[in-house]
N, C-alpha and C positions, 0 to 999 in steps of 0.2 A: 662529941666525936666518938666517945666510947660506945654510946648507944648505936650510932651508925655502924661502927666497926662490928659490934655484936650482931646486928641485923645482917650485915654483909656476910659474916662468917656462918650465920645460920641459914641464910637463903641462897648465898652465892654458890656453894658446892652442889646442892641439888639442881639448881638451874643450869650450872655448867655441865653436870652429868646428863641432864635431860637434853641439852643442846648437842652434846657429843653423840648421844644415842640417836637423836633425830637426824643429825648429819650423817652418821654411819648408815642409817636406813636409806637416806636419800642417795648417797654415793653408791651403795650397793644396787639400788633400783636403777640408777642411771647406767651403771656399768653392765648390768644384766640386760637392760634394754638395748644397749649398743651391741652386745654380743648377739642377741636374738636378731637384730636388724642385719648384722653381717651374715649370719647363717641364712636368713631368708633371702638376702640379696644374692649370695653365692649360689643357692639352690635355684633361684629363678634364672640367673645367667647360664647355669649349666643346662637347665631345661631348654633354653633357646639354642644353645650349641648342639645339643643332642638332636633336636628336631631338624636342624639344618644339615645333618650328616647326609651326604649324597648317596643315592643308589641302594639297591637291595643289600649289597655286601656291607655297606656302612650301617644299615639298620640292624642287620644280624649281629655285626660286631658290637654295636652299641648296646644291644640287649643282652649279649652273652659275656661281655668283658667288663673291665673296670669302668668303662664309660657309661654303664647303665645308670639312668637318672635315680632310680630308687636306691641303688646301692650308694651313690654319691650323697644323697640326702641323708641316708642312715649314718654314713661316716661323718658328715658335717654336723649332724645333730649330736653325735657322741662327743665330738671335740667341743662343741658348744656347751654340753653338760659339764665336761671336765673344766673348761674355763670358768663357768659359773661357780663351780665348787671352789676353785682356787680363789676367785674374787671374794666369795663369802668368807672363807677362812682368813684371808689376808685382812679384809676390812674389820671383821670381828676381833681379830687379834690386836690390831692397832687401836680400835676403840676400847677394848678391855684394858690395855696397857695405859692408855690416856686417862681412863676413869680411875685406875689405881694410883696414878700420879696425882690426880686431883684430890684423892682421899689421903694423900701423904703416906701411902704404903711404900716402904723401901723396895725398889725394883732390883737393886744390885744383887742381893742374895737370891732373890727369886729367879732372876735371869741366869745367875751362875748355876743354881740347882737345875734349872731347865736345860742349860747347856750340857751339864754332866749327864742328865737323864736322856737327852737327845742323842749324845754320843753312845751311851749304853744301848739305847733302843735301836740306833742305827746299826751297831754291830750285831745285835740279836735279830734284826729284821732285814738283813742284807738281801736275802733271797726274795722277800716280799717286795722290797723297793725295786729290785731288779725286774721282777715280774711286771710291776706296774709301769715302769719306764719302757720296758719292751712292748707292753700292750699299747702304750701311747704312740710310740714310733711305728708300730705295726699298723695302727689305724691311720696315722698321718700319711704314711707311705703307701697305703692301700695294698699291702702285701697279699691279703686274701680277705674274703668275706663269707657271710652265710650262704651256703649253697655251692661254694667252690669245691672242686676236687683237687686236693693238695697231697703232696708227698713231704712228710716231715723228716724223712730218713728212717724212722722206726715204724711209722704208721702211714698208710695210704688210705684215704677215705674222704667223705664229704663233710664239710664244716656245718655243724648244726647250731652252734652258739659261739659268740666271741665276746669276752669281757676283758677288762683291763688286766685281770690276773690269770685267767685260764682260757683255753680254747677246747671246745667239745667237738670231737670228731667221731663219726660212725664209719667203720671200715666196711668192706664188701661182704664180710661174714656176719655183719650185724652187731659186732662188738662196739660199745661206746667207750671212747678213750678221752680222758681228761688230761690235757697237757699244759703245764705251766708255761706261760709265754717266755719267761726267762730261760727255759731249758730248750727252746727251739733255736737251733743254730742255723739251719738252712731250710728253705721252703721251695718246693717245686710246685707251682700253680698251673694246673692243666686247664683252668677255666678262664684265663685271661687272654685277650687277643685272638689267636686262632691256633688251630692244630693242623697237622699234616697227615694225610692217609698215604701210606707207601706200600706198594705191592711190587715185589720183584718176581720176574717171570724168566725162568731159564729156558732158552730156545736152543734146539740142537744146532750144531755148527754147520750141518749140511743144508739147513734152511736159508732162504734168502733173508738177510737181516733187514733190508729195506722193506720187503713185503711184510715181515713180522711187525716192524715198527708201524707201518701204515695200518695194519689190522688192529693193533692196540689203540692207535689214535682214533680210528673210526668207532671203536667199541665204546670209548668214553667221551666222545666229542660233545654229546648233548647232555652229559651228566649234570652240568651246572645249571641247565635250564629246567630239568625235570626233578631235581632233588634240591630242596632249599638248604640242606646242610652243606652243600658244596658251594664255595664262594667264587671260584675261578675254574676255567676249563683245565682239566688235568693235562699234565705234560708227560711225554715219554722220552726217556734218555737211555743211552747205553751205559750201564753201570760197570760191567766187568766182562772179561773173556777168559775162560779157563780151558783146560784140555778138552773137555767134552761139551761145553755149553757157552752160549752167549747170553748174559744176563741183562734184560731190559727192565728199567725201573719206571713204574707209573706213579706219579706224585699228584695229589689233589689237595688244595688248600680248603680247609673245612672250618666250620664253627667249632669252638672249644668242646672237647670231650666227645665229639662225634666221629673221630677218625677211625675208631674200631668198626663202627657200623658201616661207614663208607667203604672201608677196606673189604668187607664181605660183599658189598654190592659190586665193587670193581672186580673182585675175583670171579663172581658169577658171570659178569659180562665178558671178561677176558676168556674164560673157559669156553663159553658158547661161541664167541667170535673165532677163536683158534680152531675149534672143531669144525666150524663151517668152512673156514678157509683151508683146512687140512694142513695146518702148521703144527709141527711136532714139538711137544714139550719134552725136554730131556728128563730121564729118570735118574735119581741119585745113584752115583757109581758105588759099587760094592766091591771091596777088595777080596780077592780069592782067598779061600781058607788055606793056610799053609799045609802042604802035603796032600792036597786034593780034597774030595768030598769026605764027609764024616757022617 
């Protein structure tokens, strides 16, 4: 019996450690495979939904907003990479602790020291943890992605790179900004969904408002069919009426970030149509200089 016990003590722990190692590798492989399958299935289903979007407007919105398939795949793969890293750390930690227990290494003092070190590290790396958590939630919620035009409050520009810790933005002056995700309090994304082109036209009160409205409607009636940036036929509404002018508003639903260019097109059309119809646009009123001319 002593000989069997000696052989068991000599061979048993290495075999146990080998079994733990092999089991950890298998569990990690199975979990990684499950995560990859979920990512692949989600991407394939989203591709089917994107293809089934109806009409030209749906296609434009899908390609320009958060529904874009490539952007969805990128976000899903990033989340998959984060989950795989978490699985690897968790499985490796459990396997290491189990192997230490097999070798009769006291875990109590080690875990206590690790707890104290973790608390100290947590206090020292609060901003880093905040940045990573904010980055994870930003990716999950699809707040913005590469290529989006965003407003962070301090910087307005195009997103060039997104990581779990920082976001790189290039503004309209060409300056590259590196912003920590934990420091971003609010985000205005001009590249998701759609934008609105708005042009206000002040018409003289002596003009026929019905005629002016009709002229504006005819000027922009075919804009949605000739310009792919416009999603719907523009509308003309009465915005306000002051002492010297009646303000008409022309609104057009556009793809994201195209509203400024569409506004220029609408202004050119409106000016030409009003000149042809001889409808007068009011000039801004200027208050007289006190005491007469100087």
